[in-house]
N, C-alpha and C positions, 0 to 999 in steps of 0.2 A: 504494499500500499505505500501511496505517495505520503510524504509527510509536509501537509498544505497547511498554510495560516487559514485562521477565520475571518481575517480580515485582509483588505486588499493590501498588496504591497509592489515594491518594485521587484522586476525579475532581470537575474543574470544568468546567461547561460555559459556552460561551460565552468561550473564554479570551483572546479578544484584547479584551476589552472594559473599559472604566473601572474598575468595582470590582473585574472576575474578576483582572486583571493585580495589584493589592494584595494580594487576597486569596492568589494563587499564590505572590509573594512572601514573603509573611507564613507561610505554610506549607514553601516552601522553607527558611527561615530556622531554623523550629523543628525540620528534619531529616526533614520528611515528604516522601514522593516524591509528585511530581503527574502525572496523566494529565488533559490539558487537550484539551477537544473544541473543533474551529474547524471552518466551513463547508469551508475548505479546508486542505489543508496547507501553501500557499503561506504561508498566514499565520503558520507559526510562527516564522520570524525573527523578526518583528515583535513576538511574543509576548515571547520570548527576549531580545530589547534592552529591552522594556519592565520586566523582572524584574531584568533586570540594571541597568538606572537605578535601581534602588531597594537596589542593593548585595547582592541575592542571588546565591546560587550556582545556576544553571540546570541543572547536571549532571544532578539529579534529577527533571527536566521532559522529559514524552514526549507526544505528541501522538495524536490520533485524530478522524478525519474524520466529522463527523455532523452533520445540519442538524435543526432544529426541525420542520421541515415535510416531512419524509421519514422513514420508519421504516429505511430501510438504516444501517449504520452503529452503531447503539445498542448490539446486542448485543455486538458486539466491543469498542466504548467501554467498557462496564460488566463485562467478563471479569474476574475475578479482584478486583474492588472491593467494600469495604466500606461506606465513605465517600462520600457525594456530595452536593456542592453544586451545587445548579442554579440558575445565575446568570442565564443568557440569558435573554432575552426582547427579542421584537420592538420596536423603536422607530420606528414607520412615520408618516410625515405625511400620512392621507389623509383623505378625507370620507366613505370606507365603513369604519365599525366593525368590520364583520367581517374585513377585512383585518388587523386587529390582536388582534383578538378570538380568531379561529381558531386562528391559529400560537401564540399564548401558551398558550390550552388544552390544544389538542392536542401540543403540545411539552412541556408539562410532562405529561402523561399517557404521552406517549412515553418520558420519561427514567422516570417513577415505576414503568412496567411494566418496563422493561429492570433497572431497579435491584430490584423486586419479584424478577424470573427469576433473577437474578445473585447472590441472598440477601443482599444489601446490608444493613447494620446499620441506618443511618440517611440521611434525605436532608433536607438544609437546603434550603429554598427561598426564594429572594429574591422577596419580595413587595414591598408598598410601603403606606406611609399611604393611598395613593390606594382602596386596598381597605378602608380602615377608615372613612375621614372625608369622603367626598364625596357623601354623604345628608345633607339638611337636619335639624339638631337646636334645638329651641328655644334651647339654650343649648351654643355650639360646646365642648364639652368633651368628649374621646376618650381612651380607654384600649383597651386589647385585646376587649373584649368588643365593640366595636362593629364594623360591618359596612356598607360601601357596598353599597346596593341596586342591583342592575341595572337596576331597573326607573325608576329614578330621573329623572325628565323631563330631556331636555338634558344628561344625562350624556356628557361627552366620552370619545372613542374610548380615551385611555391608561386611566383611570380603569375606565372599564368592563372592559378587558382583564384589569386586575389583578385585580379582584374576582372576574370569571367564572372565570380561570385559579385562583386561591387556592382557591376552593369547591370546583372540580371537584379540586383535588390532595386535598382533606380528604375528600370523599366517595371517593375512591378508595381512601385508604387505609382508611379506612373499612369498605368492601364486598371489595375485593380487595387490602390492602396486607399480608396474610402477617405475616410477622415484621418487615417493614421498617417503622421508625420514621420520622415525620415532625416536623420542627420548621423554622415560617416566620418569617424576620425580615422586618419592615415598617420601612424606613428611612423619613424623611420626605425632601425634597430634597436629595439626595446633592452635597455640594461638599466641597474639599479640592485636595491635589495630584496631579496627573497624573500616570502612567507611561507613558501611551501619547502619539505623538507629533501627535495629533489631537484637535482640540476636539470633544468631542462630549456630547449632554446638558446639564447645568447650566452646563459650561463653555462653551459657545456663548453663552450670556446673559452670563458674565463677561466674554467678549471683545467681545460687541458694547458693553457697556459702558466698558470700558475702551479700546475702539479709537475711541470716536465715532461707531461706527455705529448704538447706540441713543440716541436723543435723547431721548426720554420712557421712564419705565420703568410696567411694568403696575401697577394698583392690586390687590394681593394679600397676604395675609398667612399664612405657612408655617412649620415649624420647619426648620432645618438639621441636617443629619447629615453629621460628618467622614468621608470615604470610608475613612479609616484605623480609625475606630471602628466602621463598617457592616462591615469585615474581621474585625476582632477580636472581634466582637458574632456572628459567622458561626462562627469557630472556637470560641467559647465554647458556642455553640447545638450544637456537633457534640459536644462532650467533656463536656457536663455531664448526667447520666444524668437529671434530673428536670425536663430541656429538653423532652424527648419528647411529643409532643401539644399544644405550645402555640405561641404565636405572642409574637414581641417587637418592641414598638416601640423604634427608634433615633432618636435626635435629640439635639442638644446642651442641656445644660443652661441654665435661663432661659428667658425669655418669647420666644414665636415673633416672627417679623420681617416686615417689607413689603421691597418690592424697594428703596423708598426708605430704611430702615434701612440695608439692604446699600451702596447708594451713598454714603452718609453713612460709613459705616467703610471703605470703600475710601478715600475722599477725606481723613478723618480720619488714617488709618494710613500712606498712600503719599504723600501730600503733591502735589508736583507731577506724580509717576507718574500720578496718578487726575487730573490737570486735563479729561480728555474724556468725564469720568463723568457723567451725567447728572442734574439738580438738580431735574428734575420727574417727576411723574406723569401718567400718560395719564388723560382724563377718566373719571370714572364716580363710585359711591359711595364710602365711606369704607370699607375692609374691615371686618368684624365681629370683635369678640374671639375670639381664638383659645387654646385650652389642650390639649396634647398631651402624656399622661403616660409617662413613662419609669422608673418605677419598678420594674417586675417587671425589664427588662433588668439595671439596677443591683443590684436586691438577689439575685437567680438565677445572672445570668451574671457577675458582678462588674463590669461595666462602670463605668468613669467617663471618661464624655464630654469631651471638648475644649471648651471657650468658643466660641460662634458667631464672636467677633471673630478667635480665631485661625484657624478655617477661613477665612473670607474673605480674608483676608491671604495664606494659604498658597496659598490657589488662585490669587491673582492672581499672587505670585510665581512660582508654577511655570509658568503660562502665559508670564511676561517670561522665564524661564529656557528654555522649549524654544522661543521665538522667535517665538510664536504672535502676540502682541500687535505686534510691530514691522510684520509683512507686512499686519496688519489695518490699521495706521495709515497704511501706505504706500498702501494701497487708497484711504482715505481723505482722502489727498493732504494729511497731517499727520505727517512723518517726522521724529521729534524727532532733535536737533542730536547 
């Protein structure tokens, strides 16, 4: 049986995720009751532990079982809901893009249909810079008017899934959305302190660098977004009237970075704790300059992003505090004294 509240609440999908747990904790801190979806209710205690790790009171948190790949459960999950944060998205390593694209697109449409049928006021969808800036331009300078073209040759599965899923969401709202509004948040590479006890997404790369498992870093330039700022942007996107129908890029202020820049920050700020961080890049061409604009989020959502250096250090310290790095170092035979 689903654990559902008796009063209307805000819904957050993918409740056990890296971003979702931070968002849930912030909503609970603000006094907002939250219903979180998880694929299995067995994950509910994991989510409660995560939000308590942030100091949030989980008394206002309840759960519903629902999966992006199945219609079952979504009607019950959306019952009485006015505000929907659709954060869940598949993170699948596969050679077949369809294994990522189909659940991302169809899962978003399942949530949107259920939200519309339930009379939800607004859906805030977590998309990505991957849906904005992964198609070639003469100058790599991006804002919310840019789109990743799904027909781009050689486009990897993840950006393809994000572009297809976000396009499908906007098309649905335009054709069948009724009175339900849509706002999309497009963060760049998300880092920052984790509330979960497992290294997921960008945290795996940090753990690999800090533990010595990664001996050279990829040659890539990107923007960094602090998970705390991304959660704040979601809440502002839900509560700002003029945000309806818009996309918002979220990233730290300042220039974009390379993985070698991240490694240099770790060594400079953490000293001996970063002694295993690589100093070399993998072979390849120097990444082209990249500019990503976050003016709209700052002007319309009031976002004041943290500096990238603060985010990088906080990520590493979070992994240390949760014991993730010691385990990785022990695997590599380099246990600190």
